LOVOMAR-300387 format. One record per residue (C-alpha): x, z, y; residue in three letters. Coordinates in pm, 1 decimal, always signed. Last residue first. Layout:
<atoms>
@c1=X; c3=Z; c2=Y; resn=ALA
...
</atoms>
This chain:
<atoms>
@c1=-8272.6; c3=+18906.9; c2=+24327.9; resn=UNK
@c1=-8157.6; c3=+19089.2; c2=+24052.9; resn=UNK
@c1=-7805.7; c3=+19165.7; c2=+24176.3; resn=UNK
@c1=-7912.5; c3=+19289.1; c2=+24494.5; resn=UNK
@c1=-8201.1; c3=+19520.2; c2=+24382.9; resn=UNK
@c1=-7918.9; c3=+19634.2; c2=+24118.7; resn=UNK
@c1=-7671.0; c3=+19716.8; c2=+24314.5; resn=UNK
@c1=-7855.6; c3=+19890.7; c2=+24607.4; resn=UNK
@c1=-8053.4; c3=+20095.2; c2=+24330.5; resn=UNK
@c1=-7724.7; c3=+20210.8; c2=+24165.5; resn=UNK
@c1=-7568.4; c3=+20101.1; c2=+23825.6; resn=UNK
@c1=-7622.7; c3=+20290.0; c2=+23532.7; resn=UNK
@c1=-7883.5; c3=+20026.2; c2=+23437.3; resn=UNK
@c1=-8217.3; c3=+20045.6; c2=+23267.4; resn=UNK
@c1=-8432.9; c3=+19688.0; c2=+23319.7; resn=UNK
@c1=-8815.5; c3=+19686.9; c2=+23220.6; resn=UNK
@c1=-9012.2; c3=+19468.7; c2=+22973.7; resn=UNK
@c1=-9369.8; c3=+19463.6; c2=+22829.0; resn=UNK
@c1=-9416.7; c3=+19244.5; c2=+22501.3; resn=UNK
@c1=-9450.4; c3=+18886.9; c2=+22440.6; resn=UNK
@c1=-9120.3; c3=+18748.2; c2=+22542.8; resn=UNK
@c1=-9118.7; c3=+18341.2; c2=+22603.2; resn=UNK
@c1=-9077.9; c3=+18383.9; c2=+22958.0; resn=UNK
@c1=-8797.1; c3=+18629.7; c2=+22957.4; resn=UNK
@c1=-8617.1; c3=+18471.5; c2=+22665.3; resn=UNK
@c1=-8627.0; c3=+18149.1; c2=+22841.5; resn=UNK
@c1=-8475.2; c3=+18329.9; c2=+23172.3; resn=UNK
@c1=-8226.2; c3=+18480.1; c2=+22934.8; resn=UNK
@c1=-8055.4; c3=+18158.8; c2=+22824.4; resn=UNK
@c1=-7731.0; c3=+18204.2; c2=+23009.9; resn=UNK
@c1=-7680.6; c3=+18533.7; c2=+23178.8; resn=UNK
@c1=-7826.9; c3=+18489.5; c2=+23530.9; resn=UNK
@c1=-7586.8; c3=+18374.0; c2=+23779.3; resn=UNK
@c1=-7387.4; c3=+18560.1; c2=+24080.8; resn=UNK
@c1=-7115.7; c3=+18334.5; c2=+24236.5; resn=UNK
@c1=-7218.1; c3=+18311.7; c2=+24630.7; resn=UNK
@c1=-7392.3; c3=+18573.6; c2=+24744.5; resn=UNK
@c1=-7250.4; c3=+18801.5; c2=+24471.0; resn=UNK
@c1=-6901.2; c3=+18769.3; c2=+24597.2; resn=UNK
@c1=-7011.0; c3=+18972.0; c2=+24901.6; resn=UNK
@c1=-7186.0; c3=+19204.7; c2=+24722.1; resn=UNK
@c1=-6919.0; c3=+19282.8; c2=+24488.8; resn=UNK
@c1=-6686.9; c3=+19320.3; c2=+24778.2; resn=UNK
@c1=-6899.4; c3=+19586.5; c2=+24930.7; resn=UNK
@c1=-6978.1; c3=+19760.3; c2=+24606.4; resn=UNK
@c1=-6569.6; c3=+19787.0; c2=+24591.5; resn=UNK
@c1=-6526.8; c3=+19880.9; c2=+24947.5; resn=UNK
@c1=-6784.2; c3=+20155.1; c2=+24889.2; resn=UNK
@c1=-6659.2; c3=+20292.5; c2=+24592.7; resn=UNK
@c1=-6263.5; c3=+20274.8; c2=+24745.2; resn=UNK
@c1=-6350.8; c3=+20433.5; c2=+25081.8; resn=UNK
@c1=-6158.0; c3=+20777.6; c2=+25012.9; resn=UNK
@c1=-5860.0; c3=+20567.2; c2=+24922.2; resn=UNK
@c1=-5739.1; c3=+20578.3; c2=+24552.9; resn=UNK
@c1=-5697.8; c3=+21004.3; c2=+24451.9; resn=UNK
@c1=-5340.9; c3=+21062.7; c2=+24339.1; resn=UNK
@c1=-5126.7; c3=+21017.0; c2=+23999.7; resn=UNK
@c1=-5236.7; c3=+20631.7; c2=+23944.5; resn=UNK
@c1=-5332.0; c3=+20671.1; c2=+23605.8; resn=UNK
@c1=-5507.9; c3=+21046.6; c2=+23648.9; resn=UNK
@c1=-5699.1; c3=+20936.1; c2=+23969.2; resn=UNK
@c1=-5812.0; c3=+20605.1; c2=+23839.5; resn=UNK
@c1=-5955.6; c3=+20770.8; c2=+23557.8; resn=UNK
@c1=-6134.0; c3=+21028.9; c2=+23803.0; resn=UNK
@c1=-6271.9; c3=+20731.4; c2=+24003.9; resn=UNK
@c1=-6374.3; c3=+20524.5; c2=+23705.4; resn=UNK
@c1=-6554.6; c3=+20855.7; c2=+23637.3; resn=UNK
@c1=-6732.3; c3=+20846.7; c2=+23941.4; resn=UNK
@c1=-6840.2; c3=+20505.0; c2=+23931.7; resn=UNK
@c1=-6985.4; c3=+20559.2; c2=+23599.2; resn=UNK
@c1=-6886.4; c3=+20391.9; c2=+23272.2; resn=UNK
@c1=-6994.7; c3=+20079.0; c2=+23080.8; resn=UNK
@c1=-6685.0; c3=+19858.7; c2=+23137.9; resn=UNK
@c1=-6392.6; c3=+20071.0; c2=+23290.2; resn=UNK
@c1=-6079.0; c3=+20112.8; c2=+23030.7; resn=UNK
@c1=-6110.1; c3=+19820.2; c2=+22779.3; resn=UNK
@c1=-6237.1; c3=+19553.2; c2=+23052.9; resn=UNK
@c1=-6004.1; c3=+19679.5; c2=+23322.1; resn=UNK
@c1=-5705.0; c3=+19668.6; c2=+23017.7; resn=UNK
@c1=-5797.3; c3=+19323.1; c2=+22962.6; resn=UNK
@c1=-5815.0; c3=+19213.9; c2=+23334.8; resn=UNK
@c1=-5424.2; c3=+19331.0; c2=+23320.2; resn=UNK
@c1=-5342.4; c3=+19659.1; c2=+23515.2; resn=UNK
@c1=-5086.0; c3=+19766.2; c2=+23793.8; resn=UNK
@c1=-5210.0; c3=+20068.0; c2=+23964.8; resn=UNK
@c1=-5048.0; c3=+20035.5; c2=+24316.2; resn=UNK
@c1=-5324.7; c3=+20042.9; c2=+24546.1; resn=UNK
@c1=-5382.3; c3=+19686.0; c2=+24561.5; resn=UNK
@c1=-5367.3; c3=+19628.3; c2=+24208.8; resn=UNK
@c1=-5653.9; c3=+19856.4; c2=+24141.2; resn=UNK
@c1=-5865.1; c3=+19654.6; c2=+24428.7; resn=UNK
@c1=-5768.9; c3=+19361.2; c2=+24237.0; resn=UNK
@c1=-5847.6; c3=+19440.4; c2=+23899.7; resn=UNK
@c1=-6169.1; c3=+19611.9; c2=+24052.5; resn=UNK
@c1=-6276.4; c3=+19253.7; c2=+24210.5; resn=UNK
@c1=-6244.1; c3=+19087.9; c2=+23853.7; resn=UNK
@c1=-6416.5; c3=+19326.0; c2=+23664.4; resn=UNK
@c1=-6686.7; c3=+19304.8; c2=+23923.9; resn=UNK
@c1=-6749.6; c3=+18944.0; c2=+23888.5; resn=UNK
@c1=-6690.4; c3=+18942.1; c2=+23499.5; resn=UNK
@c1=-6950.0; c3=+19242.2; c2=+23480.0; resn=UNK
@c1=-7218.0; c3=+19057.7; c2=+23738.2; resn=UNK
@c1=-7321.3; c3=+18807.9; c2=+23447.2; resn=UNK
@c1=-7700.6; c3=+18876.2; c2=+23499.0; resn=UNK
@c1=-7958.8; c3=+19004.5; c2=+23241.7; resn=UNK
@c1=-7738.3; c3=+19098.0; c2=+22994.2; resn=UNK
@c1=-7373.0; c3=+19146.4; c2=+23134.2; resn=UNK
@c1=-7512.9; c3=+19412.7; c2=+23394.8; resn=UNK
@c1=-7921.9; c3=+19448.3; c2=+23385.6; resn=UNK
@c1=-7975.3; c3=+19676.8; c2=+23029.0; resn=UNK
@c1=-8318.8; c3=+19549.1; c2=+22911.9; resn=UNK
@c1=-8542.1; c3=+19750.3; c2=+22779.9; resn=UNK
@c1=-8827.3; c3=+19615.8; c2=+22533.9; resn=UNK
@c1=-9151.6; c3=+19791.0; c2=+22488.2; resn=UNK
@c1=-9440.4; c3=+19800.9; c2=+22276.0; resn=UNK
@c1=-9249.7; c3=+19779.2; c2=+21936.4; resn=UNK
@c1=-9497.9; c3=+19853.0; c2=+21648.1; resn=UNK
@c1=-9502.4; c3=+20169.0; c2=+21502.3; resn=UNK
@c1=-9347.9; c3=+20222.1; c2=+21128.0; resn=UNK
</atoms>
């Protein structure tokens, strides 16, 4: 077996505790446009998928497209909350500081999101 040379970390939910924030904001926005779900529903349906697929699911469940600026508004609201409420996952600093291997970050999130989240 080859020796492990690199560890690839996902960002959201592994390095930073962003999923909780994003899911709460998504729930609020869905409720605002008339798609009434629970937080558990949002987690089950939307975690781990792209925003484009989220928009398609919302369209199918709502029976019409969400507002054109839905994705942009979601990102803006998340970024605002990240400023005050985003924290690293508990223990991740210790893991990274003691890791003896090279590592990198992979994510389905966009560059703007990642840069803000990791900062």
